[in-house]
C-alpha positions, 0 to 999 in steps of 0.5 A: 914182498913189498918191505923195501919199498915201504920205510927204511928200517933204520929211519923206522926205528929211529923215528921210533926211539925219538917219539917214544915217550915211556909211560910213567905207569909203566917205568914206575912199575918196571914193566917192559916187552914187545907190543905188536902193532898191526896197521895198513899203508895206504895208497897214499902212505898214510897210516890206518886201522892200528891195533894192537895184535899182541899187548903188554900192558894197557900203558905200553899198548896205548904209547906204541898206538900213539908212535904208529898213528904219529909216523909220516906217511910211508912210500905206498907198496906196489904189485905189478906196477900198480900202487897197492894197500899193504897190512904191515906188522910192526913190533915195537920194544919197550925197555927200561935203561 
């Protein structure tokens, strides 16, 4: 698996929480849920082809994409000693407090 070489989960979830801006429409209407974003970690660690695989509401879906596209570079995946592109599925949970 490539999971351990990509991005430490605690850092990832802190980054998501820090950068999340709960959409006012969703907040006003009490919309919560989990958005699943799928993307590629390129050989240089950059993120590409981010798309919503499982959405909740357009406002939350767009915020999830914004967060993913704003992430810093990841450590690229390795397989057999070579750097490879890796497809990653990232759930982003939106909960009102």
